[in-house]
C-alpha positions as CSV (number, residue, x, y, z in Angstrom):
1,M,62.5,-16.3,91.4
2,T,66.0,-14.6,89.9
3,T,68.0,-12.0,89.0
4,D,69.2,-10.1,86.5
5,G,72.1,-5.8,84.2
6,P,73.9,-1.1,84.4
7,S,73.4,2.5,86.7
8,K,74.3,6.1,87.2
9,P,72.4,9.7,87.6
10,A,69.5,10.5,85.4
11,S,71.0,12.3,82.7
12,A,74.2,10.2,82.2
13,A,71.6,7.1,81.9
14,A,69.8,8.0,79.7
15,A,72.9,8.9,77.4
16,T,74.1,5.1,78.4
17,T,70.9,3.5,77.6
18,Q,71.7,5.0,74.1
19,Q,74.8,3.9,73.8
20,L,74.3,-0.1,74.5
21,P,74.7,-2.2,71.3
22,V,73.5,-5.7,69.8
23,R,74.8,-9.1,68.3
24,T,74.3,-11.3,65.4
25,N,76.2,-14.1,63.3
26,S,77.9,-13.5,60.5
27,T,78.6,-15.5,57.3
28,S,82.2,-17.2,56.8
29,S,82.2,-14.5,53.4
30,S,81.6,-11.3,55.2
31,S,82.7,-12.2,58.7
32,Q,86.1,-13.3,59.8
33,R,88.2,-13.6,62.9
34,E,91.5,-11.8,62.8
35,N,93.3,-15.8,62.9
36,G,91.4,-16.4,59.5
37,G,88.8,-18.5,61.4
38,A,84.7,-18.0,60.7
39,F,83.0,-15.7,63.3
40,D,80.6,-17.4,65.4
41,I,78.0,-15.4,67.3
42,V,77.0,-17.8,69.5
43,R,80.4,-18.6,70.6
44,T,81.2,-15.4,71.4
45,Y,78.0,-14.4,73.6
46,H,79.1,-17.1,75.4
47,E,82.8,-16.4,76.0
48,H,81.8,-13.0,77.0
49,L,79.3,-14.5,79.5
50,N,81.7,-17.1,81.3
51,S,84.5,-14.8,81.3
52,D,82.7,-12.2,83.8
53,R,80.1,-13.3,86.5
54,E,78.9,-9.8,86.8
55,L,77.6,-9.2,82.9
56,T,74.0,-9.7,82.4
57,M,73.1,-11.6,79.3
58,G,71.7,-8.4,77.2
59,V,75.6,-6.9,77.8
60,A,76.8,-9.9,76.9
61,A,74.8,-10.1,73.6
62,I,75.9,-6.4,73.4
63,E,79.4,-7.1,73.5
64,S,79.0,-10.1,71.7
65,L,77.4,-7.4,68.4
66,I,80.4,-5.0,68.6
67,E,82.9,-8.2,68.1
68,L,80.6,-8.7,65.3
69,L,81.6,-5.6,63.8
70,R,85.2,-5.8,64.5
71,N,85.2,-9.2,62.5
72,T,82.9,-7.9,59.4
73,S,84.3,-6.7,56.4
74,S,81.1,-4.7,55.4
75,S,81.4,-1.7,53.2
76,T,78.1,-0.2,53.6
77,A,75.6,0.8,56.4
78,M,73.2,-1.1,54.4
79,E,75.1,-4.1,54.3
80,L,76.2,-3.9,57.9
81,V,72.7,-3.5,59.3
82,E,71.7,-6.6,57.2
83,I,74.5,-8.6,58.7
84,V,73.6,-7.7,62.1
85,K,69.9,-8.6,62.0
86,K,71.1,-11.9,60.5
87,E,73.5,-12.8,63.2
88,K,71.1,-11.1,66.2
89,A,68.4,-14.0,64.5
90,K,71.1,-16.4,64.8
91,L,72.0,-15.8,68.4
92,L,68.4,-15.4,69.7
93,A,67.6,-18.8,68.0
94,S,70.2,-20.3,70.2
95,A,69.2,-19.3,73.6
96,P,65.7,-21.3,74.9
97,N,65.0,-18.1,76.9
98,P,66.0,-15.4,74.2
99,L,63.9,-12.4,75.8
100,P,67.4,-11.2,77.9
101,L,69.5,-11.4,75.0
102,L,67.0,-9.9,72.9
103,A,66.3,-6.6,75.1
104,G,70.4,-5.9,74.8
105,A,70.2,-6.6,70.9
106,D,67.6,-4.5,70.4
107,L,69.1,-1.9,72.1
108,F,72.2,-2.1,70.1
109,E,70.4,-2.3,66.9
110,Q,68.3,0.9,67.7
111,Y,71.8,2.8,68.6
112,L,73.5,1.4,65.7
113,L,70.9,2.6,63.4
114,R,70.4,6.2,64.9
115,S,74.4,6.2,64.7
116,L,74.4,5.3,61.1
117,R,71.7,7.5,59.9
118,G,73.8,10.7,61.2
119,P,74.2,12.7,64.6
120,A,74.3,10.2,67.1
121,A,77.9,10.0,67.1
122,T,79.8,13.1,67.0
123,A,83.4,14.4,67.0
124,T,85.0,17.6,68.0
125,G,87.9,18.3,65.6
126,G,90.1,21.0,67.9
127,S,87.8,24.1,68.7
128,G,85.4,23.7,65.7
129,P,82.0,22.5,65.5
130,D,81.0,18.8,66.1
131,R,80.9,17.0,63.1
132,V,79.2,14.1,61.9
133,L,81.1,10.6,61.9
134,S,81.2,8.5,58.7
135,F,80.4,5.4,58.5
136,D,84.3,3.8,59.0
137,E,84.6,6.4,61.9
138,T,81.3,4.9,63.4
139,R,82.3,1.0,63.6
140,Q,85.5,1.9,64.9
141,H,83.7,4.6,67.5
142,L,82.1,1.8,69.0
143,L,84.8,-0.9,68.6
144,D,87.1,1.6,71.0
145,N,84.2,2.3,73.5
146,K,83.4,-1.4,73.8
147,D,84.4,-2.0,77.3
148,L,82.6,1.0,77.9
149,F,79.4,-0.8,77.8
150,A,80.0,-3.5,80.3
151,Q,81.5,-1.1,82.8
152,R,78.4,1.7,82.7
153,A,76.5,-1.7,83.2
154,K,77.8,-2.9,86.3
155,A,78.0,1.1,87.4
156,D,74.1,1.1,86.8
157,R,73.8,-1.2,90.1
158,D,75.7,1.1,92.1
159,S,72.6,3.8,91.0
160,I,70.2,1.6,91.5
161,A,71.3,0.6,94.8
162,I,71.0,4.4,95.6
163,W,67.6,4.5,94.7
164,G,66.6,1.3,96.2
165,S,68.2,1.6,99.4
166,R,65.8,4.2,100.3
167,Y,62.8,2.0,100.1
168,V,64.5,-0.2,102.8
169,S,63.2,1.1,106.5
170,D,64.4,0.9,109.9
171,R,63.6,-1.6,111.8
172,C,61.7,-3.6,109.2
173,I,62.6,-7.1,107.3
174,V,63.2,-7.3,103.8
175,L,61.8,-10.5,102.1
176,T,63.7,-11.7,98.8
177,A,64.8,-14.6,96.7
178,G,66.5,-15.2,93.5
179,G,70.5,-14.2,94.0
180,S,69.9,-11.3,92.3
181,R,73.4,-9.4,92.4
182,T,71.3,-5.8,91.5
183,V,69.1,-6.6,94.6
184,T,72.0,-7.6,96.9
185,K,73.7,-4.0,96.1
186,I,70.7,-2.4,96.9
187,L,70.7,-4.5,100.2
188,L,74.6,-3.9,101.1
189,R,73.9,0.0,100.4
190,A,71.3,0.2,103.0
191,A,73.4,-2.0,105.4
192,A,75.8,0.8,105.4
193,D,73.4,3.3,106.8
194,M,74.4,3.2,110.2
195,S,70.9,4.8,110.9
196,K,69.1,1.8,109.6
197,H,68.8,-1.7,111.2
198,F,67.0,-4.0,109.4
199,K,66.9,-7.9,108.5
200,V,66.5,-10.2,105.8
201,I,64.0,-13.2,105.3
202,Y,65.9,-14.9,101.9
203,I,63.4,-17.5,99.9
204,V,66.2,-20.5,98.7
205,D,65.5,-23.8,97.0
206,G,68.8,-25.7,97.1
207,H,69.2,-25.0,93.0
208,N,70.1,-21.3,93.1
209,R,73.9,-20.9,94.0
210,R,73.6,-17.2,93.7
211,S,71.0,-17.2,96.4
212,D,73.7,-18.7,98.7
213,V,76.3,-16.4,97.4
214,A,74.0,-13.3,98.3
215,V,73.3,-14.5,101.5
216,A,77.1,-14.9,102.5
217,Q,77.9,-11.2,101.3
218,L,74.4,-10.1,103.3
219,R,75.8,-11.7,106.5
220,E,79.3,-10.9,106.1
221,A,78.1,-7.3,106.0
222,G,76.6,-7.8,109.3
223,V,72.7,-7.9,108.2
224,E,70.9,-10.4,110.4
225,V,69.7,-12.8,107.1
226,E,67.2,-15.8,107.9
227,T,66.4,-18.5,105.1
228,I,63.4,-20.2,104.8
229,S,62.6,-22.7,101.6
230,P,59.7,-21.5,99.1
231,H,57.1,-23.4,100.9
232,K,57.0,-21.2,103.7
233,V,56.6,-18.1,101.8
234,A,52.6,-17.8,102.7
235,Y,53.2,-18.6,106.0
236,V,56.1,-16.0,106.8
237,L,54.2,-13.7,105.1
238,G,50.9,-13.7,107.4
239,N,53.0,-14.1,110.4
240,Q,55.7,-12.0,110.2
241,K,54.4,-8.1,110.4
242,Q,57.7,-6.3,110.3
243,I,57.9,-7.6,107.0
244,N,57.1,-4.3,104.3
245,L,59.2,-4.8,101.4
246,V,59.3,-8.2,99.2
247,L,62.4,-7.0,97.0
248,V,63.7,-9.2,93.6
249,G,65.1,-8.7,90.5
250,T,64.6,-10.2,87.0
251,E,65.6,-11.3,83.8
252,V,63.6,-9.0,81.3
253,V,61.1,-6.3,81.8
254,M,58.1,-6.3,79.7
255,Q,57.0,-3.0,77.6
256,N,53.6,-3.3,79.8
257,G,55.5,-3.2,83.1
258,G,55.2,-6.9,83.8
259,I,58.5,-9.0,84.1
260,I,59.9,-12.7,83.3
261,S,62.0,-13.8,86.1
262,G,62.8,-17.0,87.7
263,M,59.8,-19.5,88.2
264,G,58.5,-18.8,91.6
265,T,58.1,-14.9,91.2
266,A,54.8,-14.7,90.2
267,Q,53.7,-16.8,93.0
268,L,55.8,-14.5,95.4
269,A,54.1,-11.8,93.8
270,H,50.5,-12.9,94.2
271,L,51.2,-13.8,97.7
272,T,52.4,-10.4,98.9
273,K,49.0,-8.9,97.6
274,T,46.9,-11.5,99.1
275,V,48.1,-12.6,102.3
276,K,47.0,-10.9,105.1
277,G,49.2,-9.4,107.7
278,G,50.5,-6.0,107.3
279,I,51.5,-3.5,104.3
280,K,53.7,-5.5,101.9
281,R,54.7,-4.0,98.8
282,F,56.0,-5.6,95.8
283,Y,59.6,-3.8,94.3
284,V,61.6,-5.4,91.3
285,A,65.3,-4.4,90.5
286,A,66.3,-4.2,87.1
287,E,68.6,-1.8,85.0
288,T,66.9,-0.3,81.6
289,H,68.8,-2.1,79.2
290,K,66.9,-5.2,80.4
291,I,63.6,-4.0,79.0
292,C,62.4,-5.9,76.2
293,R,60.0,-4.7,73.3
294,K,57.7,-7.4,73.9
295,T,54.2,-8.1,75.8
296,P,52.7,-11.6,76.8
297,I,49.9,-11.9,74.8
298,A,48.5,-14.8,76.9
299,Y,49.6,-14.5,80.5
300,P,51.0,-16.3,81.9
301,M,52.2,-18.5,79.0
302,V,56.0,-17.4,78.6
303,N,56.0,-20.0,75.5
304,R,54.0,-17.4,73.4
305,V,56.9,-14.7,73.6
306,G,59.6,-17.0,72.4
307,V,61.0,-19.1,76.2
308,R,61.0,-22.1,75.2
309,Q,60.4,-24.3,78.3
310,K,58.4,-27.2,79.4
311,D,54.5,-27.0,79.4
312,I,52.9,-28.4,82.2
313,S,49.5,-26.7,81.4
314,K,48.2,-29.6,78.7
315,F,49.3,-32.5,80.6
316,D,52.1,-33.3,78.2
317,N,53.9,-34.3,80.3
318,V,52.9,-37.3,82.2
319,G,55.1,-39.9,83.1
320,V,58.0,-37.7,81.9
321,D,60.9,-36.8,84.6
322,L,60.6,-33.3,84.3
323,S,64.1,-32.7,85.9
324,E,65.9,-34.1,82.9
325,E,67.1,-31.7,80.8
326,V,65.9,-31.8,76.9
327,P,68.2,-29.8,74.1
328,G,66.9,-26.7,73.4
329,M,64.5,-26.4,76.1
330,V,64.9,-24.3,79.5
331,A,66.7,-26.4,82.0
332,E,64.1,-26.7,84.9
333,Q,66.2,-25.2,87.7
334,D,66.1,-22.1,84.9
335,E,62.5,-21.8,84.2
336,V,60.6,-18.1,84.1
337,D,57.4,-17.1,84.5
338,Y,55.7,-13.9,84.0
339,T,54.3,-11.3,86.8
340,D,51.4,-8.9,86.2
341,P,52.4,-5.7,86.4
342,E,49.2,-4.9,88.6
343,L,50.9,-6.9,91.4
344,I,54.2,-5.2,90.9
345,D,54.5,-1.5,93.3
346,G,57.4,-0.2,91.4
347,I,60.4,-0.9,89.4
348,I,63.7,0.5,90.5
349,T,66.0,1.3,87.6
350,E,69.0,3.7,87.5
351,Q,66.9,6.2,86.2
352,G,65.0,6.3,89.2
353,V,61.9,4.2,90.9
354,K,59.2,3.8,88.1
355,M,55.4,2.7,88.1
356,A,55.1,-0.4,85.8
357,S,52.7,1.9,84.2
358,Q,55.9,4.5,83.1
359,I,57.4,1.6,81.1
360,W,56.0,2.2,77.6
361,E,57.4,6.1,78.1
362,M,61.0,4.5,78.8
363,V,60.3,2.6,75.5
364,D,59.4,5.4,73.9
365,D,62.1,7.8,75.2
366,Y,65.5,5.3,75.2
367,I,64.8,2.5,73.3
């Protein structure tokens, strides 16, 4: 179970969401590095991701697409859009799980299209009225503000922490898993409130280093943290009556309000709703740039939405060592599952806490 993505007040959040860009690949004739070498969108994406552990995959994709603009010699808006689309497809094809990248890339592409059509980007000359930026000015505007996208994405976690900490109750226990940086922010924010005294039970499986980091950070902040293995979850949910909140992060929020996150998240959500032992709520913490314009069409087959991971439902792997990595496939420790929106009580975003059913509206309004 995992993960994560940005935060700020509601009005500013909408503006930020509209400013997040995309990634694509370029041909050697139209996209060149300043040093003369061919621009490689896939390599650039991994460089961004590896250079900053706080970056989400979606924002890394956005920054890679901005780098594409810097290395593209297109002279018209139509040519630029076509190059972006081709490079975007190349980047998505390189990832066994392209959905987090797709969410960021789509956001950037929509922003780029709006900007090139006219009033999305404006500049004020002296005391005169705003004017529409030209094609070249629009591109330069994106390049000049490249670093702001990552900064805003990180800041969004602070806004999510403010919203989410309100759901951490005094004298209660939070059950979590996955090492989500956004969830950790929420819990640390709640721990800073002297009026609250809560405990955390953290599910760890030995494969996710981020979980170990999160546990260490919480303990350093003075939070009492107990760790359990995944096969103890049902037992703990049934016997620990003080658990009133199950909180996880996610890699992607689908447009129907379901989530695709680390393997085991769906199981945790089901157990939260079915195991008797007090009233427990299942909440997801996610930045809006993780919303993906896709909906699973055959629950729970994540393969149907582009995730390339081993399918154990057809007995194709009998006698095969599933721990062995297969090129082009999601590694076993990074496999994901789909959690139905009916199991989710709320999604905590930088724009507030949303019902799963409200994600459709956010897609229409901001993406």
